[in-house]
N, C-alpha and C positions, 0 to 999 in steps of 0.2 A: 503494500499499500504506500510506496513512497516513488519519489522521482528518483530515477537512477543516476547515481552519481558520476560525472564525467571528467576525463582528464584532457587537456590540450595536448595534443600530439604534435611533435615535430620529427620528422624521419629524414635522416641524411644519409644517402646511399649512393653507390656509384652507378653511372648512367647505364653501363652494361645490364644491371640488375632492374632496370627501371620497369620494363615490360612484365617481368616474372612477379615482381612484387605489387604491382598495380592489379595484376590478375588476381594475386593472392587476396588483397583488400577486397576485391569484388567477390570472390569466392565465400570468404568469412562473412561478408556484409556487416562489418562492425565499425567502419571509419566513415565520417563524414568528412570528405574532403572540403576544405575552404580555400580561398585565394591566399596565396603565400604573403606574408607581412614582410615587406623589404625592410622596414624601419626596425622590426625585431631581429631581422637576420641581414644585417649589412654587409655589402660585398657580393650580394647576389643579384640576379636579374631574372627577368620573367622567361618562362620557358618558351621558346619558339618552335615553330612548324608542328604544333599539336592539333593538326586538323582533324576533324571527326570523319564519320562515314556517312554524312547526311545525305548526300546525292544518291550513293548506292542504296542506302535504306530507304530513301523516298521512291527509288525506281521499283525496289523490290514491292513495297507497299502497294504502287500504283499497279503492278503486275497481278498482286493478289486481290485488288478491288475489281480488276478487270475479269480475271478468271473465275471468281466467286459465283456470278450468276449461272456459269456454265457447268458448275461442279453438280453431281448427284445431289439430290435432296438427302440430307441427313435423317436417319431414322432414329427416333427416341430423342430424349432430352440429355442423356449422359455425355459428359465432355470427353473428346477424342484427345486426351492427352497420354502421352507416355511418360514413365519414369526414365531419367537418363542421368548417368553420372556427368558432372560438370567437365572432367576431362574427355570423355568421349564426346560430349556436346561440342566443344572446342575442337576437337580432332576430326570431325566428321567431313567427309568429303562433299563439298558443296558445288562442285562443278557443274553437276547435272542440273541442279537448282538454278544457278546463275545463268546457264544456257536457256533454261525454260523462262526465266524472267526476261531475258532478251527477245525471245521468240514471242513472249506474251507483248512487250513493248511494241515490237514490228507489227503485229495483228491489231493492236489496238490503234496504232498509228495509221495503217492501211484501212481500217474500218472508218476512221475519221475522215481520210481522204474520201472514200466511198460515200460518205454522208454529205460531205462538202460538193462533191461532183453531182451527186442526186439533186441537191437543192438548186445547184445552178443550171441542170437540165430542165427541171420542173418549172424554174422561173422562165427559161427560155421557151419551153413548151406553151406556158400560159400566155407569152406574148404572141406565139405563132399561130395558136389555135385560130383566133379570129381572121387569119389571113389563108386558111386551109383552101379557101375557094378562090383563091387566086392561081391561076394556071401557068403564070409567066414565072419562069426561073428567076431567082433573085439577081443572079449575076447579069441578066439581061434587062434589069430595071436600072437603066442609066441613060443619060443624054446620048442622042445620036447627032449626026452632022446636022439634021434639019429639025429635030423634035427634043424637047425636055421632057422628061417622065420622073413623077415621084410617086410614092405611096406614103398615106399618113392617115390621121384620125381627124374627126371633126365632131364638136357637141352635137349630138341629134337635133336638138332644137333649132340650130343654126342652118341645118340642111336646106329647109324650104326656101329660106329667104336668099341663100346663096345661089340656089338654082334659079330663082327668078332674075337674080342680077345677072348670071350667065347667060340667060334667054334674051336679054336686051343687048348684049354685045354680038359683033359679029367676028368673033374670034374663031380662029381654026384651032380649036381645043375640045378636049372631051374629058368628062368627069364620070366614072363609074364606080358604082357601090359595090364592095366585095362583101361585106357582111355588116349587119347592125346589131348593136349591143346597147345596154342601158348606158354603159360608159362612154360609148363614142360610136361614130360611124366609121369603118375602114373603107378608105377611097383608094382608087387608082387614077391618078391625074396626069394628063398628056396635053402637051400644046406645042404648036409650031413655034420655032424660036423667035419669029417675028413678034408673036403675041405672049411669049412665055413669061415675060418679066411682069407684065400687067396682070396676066392671069394668076400666077402665083401670089401676087401682092394682094389680089383679092381674096384668095383662099387664106392667106395669112391673117388678113383682117377679119375674117369669119371664124377665127380660132382653129384653123388647119395646123396640125402639128406633125411634121415630117417623121416618118418610121424609117430605120434602117436596119439591114442585117448583114453587115459586111462579111461576117465569118461564116456564112451559110451558102451553100451552093444548091441548085435544083429548085424546084417549087416547094411551097410551104408544106404541102402534103408529104412530099418526099423527104423533106428535113425531118418533119414530125415522126414519120416511120423510122428513120434512122435514130433518132432520140429515144423513141419507144424501144428499139432494140438494144440501145446503148443501156437503157435502164434495166432491162432483162439481163443483160450481161453483168450488170453491177450486182443485182439481186443474186444471181448465181454465185458471183464470186464472193458476195457477203455470207451466202449460206455455207459455201466452202470453208471460209475462214472461221465460222462459227463452229463448224463440225471439228476443225482442228484446234479451235479453242477448246471444245468439249474434251478432246483427247488430251489436250495439255493440262486440263484441270485436274486430271490424276495425279499430277506433281505438286498440288496445293500444299500437301503437308510438309514435303521437303522445302517449299518455298516459305511456309510459315516458319519451319525451323531455321531457315536462313534469315528471315526477318528478326528472328529472337537473337540469332548469333551477331547480326551486324549492329542490332541495337545494344548488346553488351559491348561489342567493340567501340561503338560511338560513345557509350558512357565512360568506358576506360579512356577514350581520347580526350573527352571534355574534363574529366578529373584531372588528367596529365596536364591540360592546358593552365590549370590553376597553380601549377608547381613553380618553385624558382630553381634556379640552377647556377652551378659555377662552371668552371672549364670541365670538370672531371666527375661533378656529383650532380644529383638532383635532390631538391628539399621539397618535402609534401607536409603540408599542415593541416590538422583537422581535429575532430573530435572522436573519442573512443570511449564507450562506457567501461567503467572500472572493473566489473566482473570479467570482462573479455581483453584487458590489457595484456595479461600474460600469455593467453593464447595467442594473440598477434606476435609477441615477441618471439614465442617459441616456433611459430611456423616461419617467421622471417629469417630466423637463425637456419632453418633447412634449407633455405635458398643461398643465403650468403652469411659469413661472419663480419664481412666488411660494411659495417652499417652502425649508424649511432641512433638510438630511439630514445628521444627525451620526453618524458610524460609530466605535466606539472598541473596543479588544481587550477581552476578559474579564479582569475583575479578579481578583487572587490570591484563590483559593478559591471563586470564582463558578462555578456550574455552567451550562453550556450545552448545547444539544443536539448528539447526535452524528449526523454524516453521514459516510460512508465513500465514497471513489471508487476503483473498481477497474475494471480492463478487462473487456471481455466474457468472457474465459476465466475470470476468477476470481469475478465477479459472482454466478453462480448459487449459489457456495458460501456467500455470504452468509447464505443461508436457513439452513444449519447453524449457524452462529454466533448469528443472532438467535433461534433456537429455545432456544438455551442462555441467552443474556443479550446485550443491546446493549452494543457496547464503551463503557467510561467514556470520558468526552470528552476526558481527557488521556493515555490510554494508547495503546499500540501496536495498530494494526489488525491482528489475527490471521490475516485472511482468506487473504492470499497466501501465508502460511506454512503454513496449515492445508490449502489446496486441493490441492497435490501429495499429501499423505499421504492426504486423504481419497480422491482419485481413484484412487491405487494400492490402497488397502485394500478399497475397494468392489469393484473389478474381482477382487481376489484371491479376495474371499468368493463370487463367482458363478462366475468362471473357466471360462466355457463360451463360445466363440467364436460358436457358433450363436446361443445367447441373446444375447450382445452385439449381433449384428447386428440382430436382430428388435428388441430394446430401443432401439437408437439410430434405427432406421427409424421405428418407432411413435411415439417421442418427438418426432423431428423434424417428421413429419407433423402431429402434435397441435399442435406449436408454431407451425407456418406456417398451418395452417387454421382451428384454434380460436382462435388468438391469446390465450393466457390471460394474465391481468396479475396483478401483484403477487406474492405467494407462490407461485401456481399457476403463474405464468410461470417463476419461478426453479426450482421443482420440475421443469417440463418440460425446462428447459436443464439442470439437474443430471442428469436420467435421460439425456439425450443424451451428456453426458460419461461417465456411469456405463456405458452401452453400448459406448462407445469403449473405456474401460478393460477392461471384461469380454472383449471381442474380443481385445484385446491380450494379457491374461493365458491367455485360452482357446486362442490360438494357440501361446503360448509353453509351454503345459503340454498340448496335444494333445486338448483337450476340444471336441468338435463335437456338439451335441445328444445328449449322454451317450454317444458314440461315440468311442473313442480311435484318433485318427490320430498319424501321426509329429510329435513335439513339436519346437519350435524350441528348447527348452531341456531339459526333462525332464518325465517324467509323476509327480506327486506321490505317487500311490499305490504306484509302484514306487521311489520314492526318498524315503521320509518323512523321513529324517534330514536329507537335503539341503533338503526343503521347511521342516522345522522350523527349521532353520539360517537359511533365507531370512526365514522370519517374525520370528525373535527378532533378526535383524540389522537389518531394517526397524524393529522395534520399538525397539531401542536407538537407531537413529538419530533416531526420532521423540522419545523422551524427551530425548535430549542436545540436539535443538533446542528444546524446550521450556526446558530448563535454561540453554541459550545465550541465548534471548530474554530470560529473567529476568536474567541476568548483564548484558546490554546494558541492561536498564531500571535496574538499580542503578547502573551506570556513569553514565547520564545523570542520576541523582539524586545523584551525587557519593560513592556508596557503593563504591568501587573495591574495597577490601579485602574487603568483604562479597560482591562479585561473584566474587572469586577464591577465597575460603576457602569460600563455601557453593554455588557452583555450578561454577566451573571445576574445583574439585579433584574433585568428584564425576564429572564428565564424563572426567576423566583416569582415574579409576578404573575407570569403565565400558569404557573403550577397553582399559586394561591387563588386566584379569582375562580377557577371551577370548584375548588373545595368549599368556598363559602355557600354553594347550592346544597351541600349534603350535611344534615344535621350533625352526624358523626365526625366530620372533618372541619366544621364551622370555625372553631376556636383557632385551630392551626392555620386554617385558610386566612382568617382576618390578621393574624400575627404576621404571616408571610407577606400579605397584601399590603398592610401598613408599613411594614419595614422597607418593602421595595419602594413604594410610592415615596416615602419620607426620603430614602437614599437618592431617588431620582431627583426630587426637588433640590436637595442639597449638592447634588453632584454635576447634573447635566449642564449648568450654566458655569461650570468652573472655568471655562475660557475667557469669561468676561472679565472686565477690568474692575468694575467696582461691586459692592456686595448686593446693591439693589438689583443690577443687571443679572448677577449671578442667580438671585432668587427669582427674578422674572423668567429667566432663561430655563431654570429648573421647573417652574410650574408649567411652562409652555410646553416642555417636553412630554408632559402627560398626555397631550392631544395624540401623541404616537400611538396611545393605546387603541384609538379606532382604526389606524393602520394594520396593527397587529390583529385585531379582530377580523378585519376584512381579509387578511391574508389567510386567517384559519377558515373562515366562511367559504373561501375559494375552494376547499376541499369537498364541499358539497357536490362537486362534479364527479366524485368517484360514485356517489349514490346515483346521481342522474344518469350517467353513462351506462351504468349496470343495469339500472332500471329500464333504459331504452332497449337494451340487449334482449332482456326477458320478455317485455311486452311485444316487441316485434316477432320474437320467436313464438310467442302465444298466438299472435294474430297469423302468423304463417300456419301453423299447425290447424287453427280453426278454418281458414279458407280451404286447406288440403282436405279437411275431413268433409267439408261441405260439398267436394267435388266427387267423394267416392260413392260406392253403392252399385256400380256396374262395372264391367270390364274396361270401357273407354273411360269412364270416369275414374277408374283406378289408375290408369296410365297418366292422366293429368294430375292426379293426386300425387303420385310419386315424382312427377316432374316439378310440381309446386313445392314438395318438401326439399328435394335436393336443390333446386335452383334458388329457393327462397332462403334457406338456411345458409347456403354458400355466400349468397349476398349478404345477409345478416352477418355472418362471421367477417367476411372481408371489410365491410364499411365499418364494423366496430372495432376490428383489430386497428385498422387505420387511425380511428379517433382515439383509442387507447394509446397508441404509439405517439400521437401528437401530443395529447392532454397530459400523459404522464411525463413526457419530456417538458412540457411548459411548467409543470409543477417543480420541477427539478430547476430549470432555467430561472424563474421568477422567484419562487419562495425559498429555495434551498441555496443555489448558488449566488443569488443576490446578497445573501448575508455575510459571505467570507469570500467568494470566489474571484480571483483576479483575471485569469486566462491571458490570452495574448501571446503566449509562447509559441516557438518555432519547433515543429515536431521533428525529431531526430530522423533524418533522411540519409542512410548510409549509401556509399557505393555498393551496389549489389546488382545480382542478376534479376532482371525483371520479366523473365520469360512469360509470354502470354499462352504459348501452346504447347508447353513441355514443363513437366515437373522436374526439377533439377537437384541432386543430391551430391554431397561432397565424396561419397563411397566409390571405391575404385570401380565396382561392378554395379550397374544398375539393377534394381530389383525387378523380376521378372512379374 
């Protein structure tokens, strides 16, 4: 339940050993490499030529994205990840995968060219189709010795007026309509050169726009036929490439392994880019957890005896990365804390304190034993067979714990898939006052625990009186006020409450300068009682969400029962039961996750938690497609 202590690492070694030592750091995954401090290490300079593998990695990832749609559909939900030794992983022959990536890039480029060509052809065809009725080859539509010839379009509304004007002229000219469309009338215009200038000026004044197809030969119909044939050839070539891509997609697994390998090399290159150097040595700086410092030293000695490993404690005010160490029970709850903020490197790890409350609150908000069993089983199977990692793995294990808690509270309250069975404790809907008292009691304990942690922190900082006056006094008041309601504890409650109130009045204004300001500040602090009470009242959401789960479940059962009675009705009844309870489970699990987190963030963390730390991020293998082990032989 503590932040793992860190040591500042400075490794000085020969350049000949750099590659092996960086790879060792990646295998161990226990060193967060930082940019070397030239002021701390005078006489050094930045490492040069530490380029990564970004281009190769990006190319392989592009090839994977291209081939993935052509791969056979995967059956089932189980991950296709093998277990491989790190040495075997680094030594694997990737020549075939690299060739496959090259071929995939060529296919993708050619398909891109085909798509661009198809767009160009279709655009040309769209402009040609109105001229399909023109029987004159395009190469013949040109001026002759005696005549000027043009084709073009005219707004349909302008054609009648133009024809009337032409009828009044005695020009040796002709205007033929090739086709009519809504966008324009396609025209073939010809005139003797004696009248050509005046003729075409009149056409332009009427909105005539000349059309030209200099790259085409033959008639429009012949050109369209050639373009359609070219489209067919492109489609055939595309189908051929896609068949080849389907065959190449069989290499997706080696490609994905190559992606992981290049990503690992890139991480090492980027880490080496933070090193400093001299003529013969490289200098790496970073952070290593104290429990792993000797392991690192011992493994480095296996590579070379010619190195200097210096480890020191963080200096006062120096920020170091935060790593937490919790057991298997608490570790999944780190997800909740990290979604809020990583702990500060010098504060208390809140996870072990927060975990029991989150466990209890989550189960109370769902509080159906049947749902808890289903949730725990599904999450366990997902964790076992899908092997999620990182946050997804923590979430799966958190849902296992949530299912167990839900089952426990459901059994205590008598809820089983919306059916009320004899409870081990009581039925909340029948005993709402008792349920609210339970919620408020747990809430008060939750809040007082947060205050207690703050008091502990203040004591560690040497602020003992602040811990007593600002935290312990409020805890005493929270304990004393409810005791006033019970005859057996009234006297004790009165003593505790009066003592707490007097202490608050006398101490909460202690930062003021004069006695009157101190007294007024102390009296004013009593107003914070309303804030404490409102915080405790917010725990009524435990009852509200649990009640919603049970009521919705009962409604689903009632509707399903109404549908039964015959064969068809029984089918609908089963469908309503399965679908309805699945929806009820999902929506209430989501609500429980959010609201249980809110109670931690606002009511608990708000009392003592600082956060804002930087999570420990060591150089390590981050393989997505294979599970890696340091063992010499991968498990079968």
